[in-house]
C-alpha atoms as an extended CHARMM CRD file, in Angstrom:
* protein
*
       231  EXT
         1         1  UNK       CA             15.0830000000      -27.5900000000       32.3040000000  PROA      1               0.0000000000
         2         2  UNK       CA             18.1640000000      -27.6150000000       34.5500000000  PROA      2               0.0000000000
         3         3  UNK       CA             20.0430000000      -29.6260000000       31.9060000000  PROA      3               0.0000000000
         4         4  UNK       CA             19.0340000000      -27.1310000000       29.1880000000  PROA      4               0.0000000000
         5         5  UNK       CA             20.3040000000      -24.3050000000       31.3500000000  PROA      5               0.0000000000
         6         6  UNK       CA             23.6620000000      -25.9690000000       31.9170000000  PROA      6               0.0000000000
         7         7  UNK       CA             24.0960000000      -26.7560000000       28.2180000000  PROA      7               0.0000000000
         8         8  UNK       CA             23.2040000000      -23.1900000000       27.2470000000  PROA      8               0.0000000000
         9         9  UNK       CA             25.6840000000      -21.8210000000       29.7810000000  PROA      9               0.0000000000
        10        10  UNK       CA             28.3290000000      -24.1640000000       28.3890000000  PROA      10              0.0000000000
        11        11  UNK       CA             27.5980000000      -22.9500000000       24.8890000000  PROA      11              0.0000000000
        12        12  UNK       CA             28.1480000000      -19.2950000000       25.7170000000  PROA      12              0.0000000000
        13        13  UNK       CA             31.3680000000      -20.0690000000       27.5320000000  PROA      13              0.0000000000
        14        14  UNK       CA             32.5910000000      -22.1330000000       24.6170000000  PROA      14              0.0000000000
        15        15  UNK       CA             31.8450000000      -19.4270000000       22.0710000000  PROA      15              0.0000000000
        16        16  UNK       CA             33.0160000000      -16.3720000000       23.9450000000  PROA      16              0.0000000000
        17        17  UNK       CA             35.5470000000      -17.6920000000       26.4230000000  PROA      17              0.0000000000
        18        18  UNK       CA             37.2170000000      -20.4340000000       24.3880000000  PROA      18              0.0000000000
        19        19  UNK       CA             40.5860000000      -18.7510000000       24.5680000000  PROA      19              0.0000000000
        20        20  UNK       CA             40.4290000000      -18.4380000000       28.3440000000  PROA      20              0.0000000000
        21        21  UNK       CA             39.5440000000      -22.1170000000       28.6830000000  PROA      21              0.0000000000
        22        22  UNK       CA             42.5060000000      -23.1450000000       26.5710000000  PROA      22              0.0000000000
        23        23  UNK       CA             40.4790000000      -23.8760000000       23.4240000000  PROA      23              0.0000000000
        24        24  UNK       CA             37.4350000000      -26.1280000000       23.3100000000  PROA      24              0.0000000000
        25        25  UNK       CA             35.7030000000      -28.5070000000       20.9380000000  PROA      25              0.0000000000
        26        26  UNK       CA             37.2340000000      -27.2270000000       17.6820000000  PROA      26              0.0000000000
        27        27  UNK       CA             36.0240000000      -23.6430000000       18.0170000000  PROA      27              0.0000000000
        28        28  UNK       CA             37.7170000000      -21.5720000000       15.3100000000  PROA      28              0.0000000000
        29        29  UNK       CA             36.4570000000      -18.0550000000       16.0730000000  PROA      29              0.0000000000
        30        30  UNK       CA             34.1960000000      -15.8960000000       18.2520000000  PROA      30              0.0000000000
        31        31  UNK       CA             30.4720000000      -16.4990000000       18.4140000000  PROA      31              0.0000000000
        32        32  UNK       CA             27.8920000000      -14.3490000000       16.6350000000  PROA      32              0.0000000000
        33        33  UNK       CA             24.1340000000      -13.8530000000       16.5220000000  PROA      33              0.0000000000
        34        34  UNK       CA             22.4130000000      -16.0280000000       13.9290000000  PROA      34              0.0000000000
        35        35  UNK       CA             20.7080000000      -13.9070000000       11.2720000000  PROA      35              0.0000000000
        36        36  UNK       CA             22.5680000000      -10.7410000000       12.3030000000  PROA      36              0.0000000000
        37        37  UNK       CA             23.0960000000       -8.0350000000        9.6760000000  PROA      37              0.0000000000
        38        38  UNK       CA             26.4310000000       -6.2140000000       10.0160000000  PROA      38              0.0000000000
        39        39  UNK       CA             26.7940000000       -7.8290000000       13.4220000000  PROA      39              0.0000000000
        40        40  UNK       CA             23.4120000000       -6.6320000000       14.7170000000  PROA      40              0.0000000000
        41        41  UNK       CA             20.2260000000       -8.6330000000       15.2110000000  PROA      41              0.0000000000
        42        42  UNK       CA             17.1950000000       -6.3070000000       15.3660000000  PROA      42              0.0000000000
        43        43  UNK       CA             13.5850000000       -6.7680000000       16.5240000000  PROA      43              0.0000000000
        44        44  UNK       CA             10.6560000000       -4.3300000000       16.1580000000  PROA      44              0.0000000000
        45        45  UNK       CA              9.8310000000       -2.1130000000       19.1270000000  PROA      45              0.0000000000
        46        46  UNK       CA              6.0280000000       -2.0540000000       19.3150000000  PROA      46              0.0000000000
        47        47  UNK       CA              3.9670000000        0.4420000000       21.3520000000  PROA      47              0.0000000000
        48        48  UNK       CA              0.3020000000        0.1280000000       22.2600000000  PROA      48              0.0000000000
        49        49  UNK       CA              0.2610000000       -3.3870000000       20.7420000000  PROA      49              0.0000000000
        50        50  UNK       CA              0.2650000000       -2.1870000000       17.1360000000  PROA      50              0.0000000000
        51        51  UNK       CA              2.4070000000        0.9570000000       16.6520000000  PROA      51              0.0000000000
        52        52  UNK       CA              5.9110000000        0.4130000000       15.2900000000  PROA      52              0.0000000000
        53        53  UNK       CA              8.0520000000        2.9620000000       17.1500000000  PROA      53              0.0000000000
        54        54  UNK       CA             11.5380000000        1.6400000000       16.3510000000  PROA      54              0.0000000000
        55        55  UNK       CA             13.8310000000       -1.3150000000       16.9930000000  PROA      55              0.0000000000
        56        56  UNK       CA             15.7310000000       -3.1520000000       19.7150000000  PROA      56              0.0000000000
        57        57  UNK       CA             19.0610000000       -4.4560000000       18.3910000000  PROA      57              0.0000000000
        58        58  UNK       CA             21.4880000000       -6.9500000000       19.9280000000  PROA      58              0.0000000000
        59        59  UNK       CA             25.1940000000       -7.0540000000       19.1610000000  PROA      59              0.0000000000
        60        60  UNK       CA             27.9280000000       -9.3050000000       20.5760000000  PROA      60              0.0000000000
        61        61  UNK       CA             31.3710000000       -7.7230000000       20.6980000000  PROA      61              0.0000000000
        62        62  UNK       CA             33.9840000000       -9.8620000000       22.4080000000  PROA      62              0.0000000000
        63        63  UNK       CA             32.6260000000      -10.6360000000       25.8680000000  PROA      63              0.0000000000
        64        64  UNK       CA             30.0060000000       -7.8700000000       25.9060000000  PROA      64              0.0000000000
        65        65  UNK       CA             26.3910000000       -7.9270000000       24.7440000000  PROA      65              0.0000000000
        66        66  UNK       CA             25.0560000000       -4.5290000000       23.6110000000  PROA      66              0.0000000000
        67        67  UNK       CA             21.2780000000       -4.0090000000       23.5340000000  PROA      67              0.0000000000
        68        68  UNK       CA             20.2090000000       -0.7810000000       21.8010000000  PROA      68              0.0000000000
        69        69  UNK       CA             16.7470000000        0.8040000000       21.7760000000  PROA      69              0.0000000000
        70        70  UNK       CA             16.3640000000        3.0270000000       18.7020000000  PROA      70              0.0000000000
        71        71  UNK       CA             13.2950000000        5.0280000000       17.6510000000  PROA      71              0.0000000000
        72        72  UNK       CA             14.9180000000        6.8450000000       14.7170000000  PROA      72              0.0000000000
        73        73  UNK       CA             13.6490000000        4.2790000000       12.1940000000  PROA      73              0.0000000000
        74        74  UNK       CA              9.9430000000        4.9740000000       12.8980000000  PROA      74              0.0000000000
        75        75  UNK       CA              8.0880000000        8.1820000000       12.0610000000  PROA      75              0.0000000000
        76        76  UNK       CA              4.5900000000        8.8580000000       13.3380000000  PROA      76              0.0000000000
        77        77  UNK       CA              3.7860000000       12.5490000000       13.1210000000  PROA      77              0.0000000000
        78        78  UNK       CA              5.3850000000       15.7310000000       11.6960000000  PROA      78              0.0000000000
        79        79  UNK       CA              5.8560000000       17.4160000000       15.0750000000  PROA      79              0.0000000000
        80        80  UNK       CA              7.3120000000       14.3350000000       16.7800000000  PROA      80              0.0000000000
        81        81  UNK       CA              9.6670000000       12.5270000000       14.4810000000  PROA      81              0.0000000000
        82        82  UNK       CA             10.5790000000       10.0970000000       15.8740000000  PROA      82              0.0000000000
        83        83  UNK       CA              9.2300000000        8.9210000000       19.2650000000  PROA      83              0.0000000000
        84        84  UNK       CA             11.1200000000        9.8400000000       22.4670000000  PROA      84              0.0000000000
        85        85  UNK       CA             12.3660000000        7.2490000000       24.9800000000  PROA      85              0.0000000000
        86        86  UNK       CA             11.6210000000        8.0380000000       28.6360000000  PROA      86              0.0000000000
        87        87  UNK       CA             12.2330000000        4.6290000000       30.2570000000  PROA      87              0.0000000000
        88        88  UNK       CA             13.9570000000        1.3590000000       29.3430000000  PROA      88              0.0000000000
        89        89  UNK       CA             13.8730000000       -1.9720000000       31.1820000000  PROA      89              0.0000000000
        90        90  UNK       CA             15.6540000000       -5.1440000000       30.0970000000  PROA      90              0.0000000000
        91        91  UNK       CA             15.9010000000       -8.7610000000       31.1880000000  PROA      91              0.0000000000
        92        92  UNK       CA             18.1780000000      -11.2280000000       29.4010000000  PROA      92              0.0000000000
        93        93  UNK       CA             18.9840000000      -14.8400000000       30.3080000000  PROA      93              0.0000000000
        94        94  UNK       CA             19.5250000000      -18.4180000000       29.1550000000  PROA      94              0.0000000000
        95        95  UNK       CA             16.2790000000      -19.7710000000       30.6160000000  PROA      95              0.0000000000
        96        96  UNK       CA             12.8510000000      -18.1700000000       30.1760000000  PROA      96              0.0000000000
        97        97  UNK       CA             11.8490000000      -19.6010000000       33.5730000000  PROA      97              0.0000000000
        98        98  UNK       CA             14.1990000000      -17.0270000000       35.1520000000  PROA      98              0.0000000000
        99        99  UNK       CA             12.1510000000      -14.0980000000       33.8350000000  PROA      99              0.0000000000
       100       100  UNK       CA             10.5660000000      -12.2610000000       36.8190000000  PROA      100             0.0000000000
       101       101  UNK       CA              6.7760000000      -12.6860000000       36.9240000000  PROA      101             0.0000000000
       102       102  UNK       CA              4.1450000000      -11.3380000000       39.3150000000  PROA      102             0.0000000000
       103       103  UNK       CA              1.4280000000      -13.6110000000       40.8210000000  PROA      103             0.0000000000
       104       104  UNK       CA             -0.7440000000      -12.9500000000       37.7510000000  PROA      104             0.0000000000
       105       105  UNK       CA              1.9630000000      -14.3420000000       35.4540000000  PROA      105             0.0000000000
       106       106  UNK       CA              2.9110000000      -10.9510000000       33.9970000000  PROA      106             0.0000000000
       107       107  UNK       CA              6.4810000000       -9.5970000000       33.9330000000  PROA      107             0.0000000000
       108       108  UNK       CA              6.9450000000       -6.4350000000       36.0560000000  PROA      108             0.0000000000
       109       109  UNK       CA              9.5140000000       -4.2720000000       34.1700000000  PROA      109             0.0000000000
       110       110  UNK       CA             10.4620000000       -2.5670000000       37.4280000000  PROA      110             0.0000000000
       111       111  UNK       CA             11.9890000000       -5.8710000000       38.5820000000  PROA      111             0.0000000000
       112       112  UNK       CA             14.1740000000       -6.3300000000       35.4980000000  PROA      112             0.0000000000
       113       113  UNK       CA             17.9170000000       -6.1940000000       36.3020000000  PROA      113             0.0000000000
       114       114  UNK       CA             18.7320000000       -3.4810000000       33.7420000000  PROA      114             0.0000000000
       115       115  UNK       CA             16.7730000000       -0.2310000000       33.8120000000  PROA      115             0.0000000000
       116       116  UNK       CA             17.1070000000        3.4110000000       32.8830000000  PROA      116             0.0000000000
       117       117  UNK       CA             15.0510000000        6.5200000000       33.6220000000  PROA      117             0.0000000000
       118       118  UNK       CA             15.7380000000        8.7450000000       30.6270000000  PROA      118             0.0000000000
       119       119  UNK       CA             15.3030000000       12.5110000000       31.1780000000  PROA      119             0.0000000000
       120       120  UNK       CA             12.5850000000       14.1420000000       29.0360000000  PROA      120             0.0000000000
       121       121  UNK       CA             12.9230000000       16.7050000000       27.6450000000  PROA      121             0.0000000000
       122       122  UNK       CA             15.1820000000       16.6900000000       25.7340000000  PROA      122             0.0000000000
       123       123  UNK       CA             13.9830000000       13.9310000000       23.4120000000  PROA      123             0.0000000000
       124       124  UNK       CA             16.1960000000       10.8280000000       23.4460000000  PROA      124             0.0000000000
       125       125  UNK       CA             15.9790000000        8.5020000000       20.4540000000  PROA      125             0.0000000000
       126       126  UNK       CA             18.5590000000        5.8370000000       21.3410000000  PROA      126             0.0000000000
       127       127  UNK       CA             19.6730000000        4.0930000000       24.5180000000  PROA      127             0.0000000000
       128       128  UNK       CA             22.1430000000        1.2000000000       24.9350000000  PROA      128             0.0000000000
       129       129  UNK       CA             22.6810000000       -1.3200000000       27.7390000000  PROA      129             0.0000000000
       130       130  UNK       CA             26.1510000000       -2.9300000000       27.8790000000  PROA      130             0.0000000000
       131       131  UNK       CA             26.0490000000       -6.3570000000       29.5300000000  PROA      131             0.0000000000
       132       132  UNK       CA             29.1440000000       -8.4860000000       30.2720000000  PROA      132             0.0000000000
       133       133  UNK       CA             28.7060000000      -12.0960000000       29.1450000000  PROA      133             0.0000000000
       134       134  UNK       CA             29.8340000000      -13.0580000000       32.6550000000  PROA      134             0.0000000000
       135       135  UNK       CA             26.6060000000      -11.5200000000       34.0110000000  PROA      135             0.0000000000
       136       136  UNK       CA             24.5860000000      -13.9280000000       31.8700000000  PROA      136             0.0000000000
       137       137  UNK       CA             26.6730000000      -17.0590000000       32.3240000000  PROA      137             0.0000000000
       138       138  UNK       CA             27.0920000000      -17.4170000000       36.0780000000  PROA      138             0.0000000000
       139       139  UNK       CA             27.1450000000      -21.1850000000       36.5160000000  PROA      139             0.0000000000
       140       140  UNK       CA             30.1110000000      -23.5150000000       36.9400000000  PROA      140             0.0000000000
       141       141  UNK       CA             30.3030000000      -25.7950000000       33.9250000000  PROA      141             0.0000000000
       142       142  UNK       CA             32.2470000000      -28.8140000000       32.7880000000  PROA      142             0.0000000000
       143       143  UNK       CA             34.4390000000      -27.9700000000       29.7850000000  PROA      143             0.0000000000
       144       144  UNK       CA             33.8740000000      -31.4370000000       28.3160000000  PROA      144             0.0000000000
       145       145  UNK       CA             30.1640000000      -30.6190000000       27.8430000000  PROA      145             0.0000000000
       146       146  UNK       CA             30.6780000000      -27.4010000000       25.8430000000  PROA      146             0.0000000000
       147       147  UNK       CA             28.5430000000      -26.8900000000       22.7220000000  PROA      147             0.0000000000
       148       148  UNK       CA             28.7140000000      -24.5390000000       19.7450000000  PROA      148             0.0000000000
       149       149  UNK       CA             25.3450000000      -22.8240000000       20.1340000000  PROA      149             0.0000000000
       150       150  UNK       CA             22.9560000000      -21.3350000000       22.6840000000  PROA      150             0.0000000000
       151       151  UNK       CA             19.7430000000      -19.3130000000       22.8760000000  PROA      151             0.0000000000
       152       152  UNK       CA             19.4330000000      -15.9540000000       24.6000000000  PROA      152             0.0000000000
       153       153  UNK       CA             15.9640000000      -15.0240000000       25.8320000000  PROA      153             0.0000000000
       154       154  UNK       CA             15.2310000000      -11.3580000000       26.4540000000  PROA      154             0.0000000000
       155       155  UNK       CA             12.3400000000       -9.0700000000       27.3380000000  PROA      155             0.0000000000
       156       156  UNK       CA             12.8660000000       -5.4320000000       26.3800000000  PROA      156             0.0000000000
       157       157  UNK       CA             10.3640000000       -2.8680000000       27.6850000000  PROA      157             0.0000000000
       158       158  UNK       CA             10.2500000000        0.8880000000       27.0880000000  PROA      158             0.0000000000
       159       159  UNK       CA              8.0840000000        3.9240000000       27.7170000000  PROA      159             0.0000000000
       160       160  UNK       CA              7.8300000000        6.2630000000       24.7310000000  PROA      160             0.0000000000
       161       161  UNK       CA              6.2940000000        9.7020000000       24.1690000000  PROA      161             0.0000000000
       162       162  UNK       CA              5.0860000000       11.5460000000       21.0660000000  PROA      162             0.0000000000
       163       163  UNK       CA              3.0640000000       14.7810000000       21.0480000000  PROA      163             0.0000000000
       164       164  UNK       CA              1.9900000000       14.2390000000       24.6550000000  PROA      164             0.0000000000
       165       165  UNK       CA              0.8940000000       10.6870000000       23.8620000000  PROA      165             0.0000000000
       166       166  UNK       CA              2.6440000000        8.2290000000       26.1920000000  PROA      166             0.0000000000
       167       167  UNK       CA              2.7560000000        4.5190000000       25.3680000000  PROA      167             0.0000000000
       168       168  UNK       CA              4.2310000000        1.2810000000       26.7220000000  PROA      168             0.0000000000
       169       169  UNK       CA              6.4200000000       -0.5880000000       24.2380000000  PROA      169             0.0000000000
       170       170  UNK       CA              7.9450000000       -4.0670000000       23.9920000000  PROA      170             0.0000000000
       171       171  UNK       CA             10.3830000000       -5.6900000000       21.6030000000  PROA      171             0.0000000000
       172       172  UNK       CA              7.7960000000       -7.6430000000       19.6410000000  PROA      172             0.0000000000
       173       173  UNK       CA              8.1210000000      -11.3910000000       19.1780000000  PROA      173             0.0000000000
       174       174  UNK       CA              6.1140000000      -13.7650000000       21.3860000000  PROA      174             0.0000000000
       175       175  UNK       CA              3.5690000000      -12.9560000000       24.0900000000  PROA      175             0.0000000000
       176       176  UNK       CA              4.6700000000      -14.1090000000       27.5370000000  PROA      176             0.0000000000
       177       177  UNK       CA              1.1590000000      -14.9520000000       28.6610000000  PROA      177             0.0000000000
       178       178  UNK       CA             -1.9830000000      -15.3480000000       26.5840000000  PROA      178             0.0000000000
       179       179  UNK       CA             -4.4840000000      -14.1150000000       29.1600000000  PROA      179             0.0000000000
       180       180  UNK       CA             -2.4210000000      -11.4480000000       30.9260000000  PROA      180             0.0000000000
       181       181  UNK       CA             -1.0250000000       -8.2040000000       29.5400000000  PROA      181             0.0000000000
       182       182  UNK       CA              0.5760000000       -8.0960000000       26.0930000000  PROA      182             0.0000000000
       183       183  UNK       CA              4.2010000000       -8.1400000000       27.3070000000  PROA      183             0.0000000000
       184       184  UNK       CA              6.5260000000       -9.9960000000       24.9150000000  PROA      184             0.0000000000
       185       185  UNK       CA              9.8970000000      -11.7410000000       24.8100000000  PROA      185             0.0000000000
       186       186  UNK       CA             12.2850000000      -12.6080000000       21.9850000000  PROA      186             0.0000000000
       187       187  UNK       CA             14.9670000000      -15.2270000000       21.3480000000  PROA      187             0.0000000000
       188       188  UNK       CA             18.3840000000      -14.7030000000       19.7670000000  PROA      188             0.0000000000
       189       189  UNK       CA             20.3480000000      -17.7840000000       18.7100000000  PROA      189             0.0000000000
       190       190  UNK       CA             24.1080000000      -17.7390000000       19.1650000000  PROA      190             0.0000000000
       191       191  UNK       CA             26.3440000000      -19.6390000000       16.7480000000  PROA      191             0.0000000000
       192       192  UNK       CA             30.0590000000      -20.1950000000       16.3840000000  PROA      192             0.0000000000
       193       193  UNK       CA             31.9250000000      -21.8000000000       13.4840000000  PROA      193             0.0000000000
       194       194  UNK       CA             33.3960000000      -25.2170000000       14.2970000000  PROA      194             0.0000000000
       195       195  UNK       CA             36.0130000000      -27.1690000000       12.3910000000  PROA      195             0.0000000000
       196       196  UNK       CA             34.4810000000      -29.9230000000       10.2810000000  PROA      196             0.0000000000
       197       197  UNK       CA             34.8920000000      -33.4480000000       11.5390000000  PROA      197             0.0000000000
       198       198  UNK       CA             36.2090000000      -34.4690000000        8.1100000000  PROA      198             0.0000000000
       199       199  UNK       CA             39.2070000000      -32.2330000000        8.6570000000  PROA      199             0.0000000000
       200       200  UNK       CA             39.9330000000      -34.0560000000       11.9220000000  PROA      200             0.0000000000
       201       201  UNK       CA             39.4410000000      -37.4220000000       10.2280000000  PROA      201             0.0000000000
       202       202  UNK       CA             41.7830000000      -36.4070000000        7.4210000000  PROA      202             0.0000000000
       203       203  UNK       CA             44.4010000000      -35.3520000000        9.8710000000  PROA      203             0.0000000000
       204       204  UNK       CA             44.0020000000      -38.5810000000       11.8010000000  PROA      204             0.0000000000
       205       205  UNK       CA             44.1620000000      -40.6270000000        8.6210000000  PROA      205             0.0000000000
       206       206  UNK       CA             47.2360000000      -38.7470000000        7.4790000000  PROA      206             0.0000000000
       207       207  UNK       CA             48.8970000000      -39.3450000000       10.8260000000  PROA      207             0.0000000000
       208       208  UNK       CA             48.0350000000      -43.0190000000       10.6390000000  PROA      208             0.0000000000
       209       209  UNK       CA             49.4570000000      -43.2370000000        7.1230000000  PROA      209             0.0000000000
       210       210  UNK       CA             52.6250000000      -41.5520000000        8.2120000000  PROA      210             0.0000000000
       211       211  UNK       CA             52.9430000000      -43.9140000000       11.1280000000  PROA      211             0.0000000000
       212       212  UNK       CA             52.4070000000      -46.8560000000        8.8040000000  PROA      212             0.0000000000
       213       213  UNK       CA             55.0980000000      -45.6180000000        6.4160000000  PROA      213             0.0000000000
       214       214  UNK       CA             57.4630000000      -45.1250000000        9.2650000000  PROA      214             0.0000000000
       215       215  UNK       CA             56.7620000000      -48.6470000000       10.4240000000  PROA      215             0.0000000000
       216       216  UNK       CA             57.3890000000      -50.0530000000        6.9450000000  PROA      216             0.0000000000
       217       217  UNK       CA             60.5880000000      -48.1350000000        6.6670000000  PROA      217             0.0000000000
       218       218  UNK       CA             61.7210000000      -49.4240000000       10.0280000000  PROA      218             0.0000000000
       219       219  UNK       CA             60.8660000000      -52.9780000000        9.0380000000  PROA      219             0.0000000000
       220       220  UNK       CA             62.7820000000      -52.6240000000        5.7850000000  PROA      220             0.0000000000
       221       221  UNK       CA             65.8030000000      -51.2980000000        7.5890000000  PROA      221             0.0000000000
       222       222  UNK       CA             65.6430000000      -54.1910000000       10.0040000000  PROA      222             0.0000000000
       223       223  UNK       CA             65.6120000000      -56.7110000000        7.1360000000  PROA      223             0.0000000000
       224       224  UNK       CA             68.5920000000      -55.0620000000        5.5380000000  PROA      224             0.0000000000
       225       225  UNK       CA             70.5000000000      -55.1630000000        8.7370000000  PROA      225             0.0000000000
       226       226  UNK       CA             69.6600000000      -58.8150000000        9.1670000000  PROA      226             0.0000000000
       227       227  UNK       CA             70.8670000000      -59.6710000000        5.6400000000  PROA      227             0.0000000000
       228       228  UNK       CA             74.1120000000      -57.8490000000        6.2160000000  PROA      228             0.0000000000
       229       229  UNK       CA             74.6550000000      -59.7600000000        9.4220000000  PROA      229             0.0000000000
       230       230  UNK       CA             74.0170000000      -63.0340000000        7.6720000000  PROA      230             0.0000000000
       231       231  UNK       CA             76.5650000000      -62.3650000000        5.0040000000  PROA      231             0.0000000000
C-alpha cells in the first residue's frame, strides 16, 4: 500500500508539476480527469440512499482541484425546486486507507478536512471547494519514478433540505462499509498525454543514421586525403 501511495503521488506531480520539475517522462501537456465532459467529471449526489438531489463535480485547473456540489439538476417538488444545501464535508486523497473512520468503520464527516456550514435560509444550490494539488500530494518523491496516471479517492457528504424535509447525502459510487451506514466514496482517474515511444525510437534511429552518414563522409574524406598524399 505504501508503494501504491508513492506511485500515485509521483503521478500527480508528473502531470501537474512537470514544468516545475524540469519536464518528466515525455509529458506533453497538463493532466485531466478521465471521462470528464467539458473538463468536469460528475457523480450523482444521493440523499436518503435513493433520492437523486444533484451532482458532485470535479475539475482540475492548473494546480487546483475544484469540487462543486450542485442541486440545480434535480427537482423534487413544486415548492422546493431544487434542494437546498445546508452543510458540505469533503475528503480527498491518493489512498483510501487515509479516509477517517470511527471505531465502527464508518466515516465521520465532521472529521473531513474540508467542511462548510451553509446558511439557510436563503436556499443555496451550489457550493465549491478549491483544493491546491499540493494539499493532496505531500510526500517527497523521486522524479525517476514518475508515472502518467493516478487515482483520486474522495468522499463527499452533504446535508440537504426540501420543504422541511432534511436528508443526508453522499456522492454515490461505492459503499465504504457493507455493514455500517450507507456512506460512499468515489474514484476519479487522472490521465496525461505522453509522447509515443515510437517517436523517441524514430528520433533515435534518425540520429543514428545521421551519425552513420557523418562517419561515412569522414571515412571518404580520409581516403581522398590519403590518395592525394600518395600521388
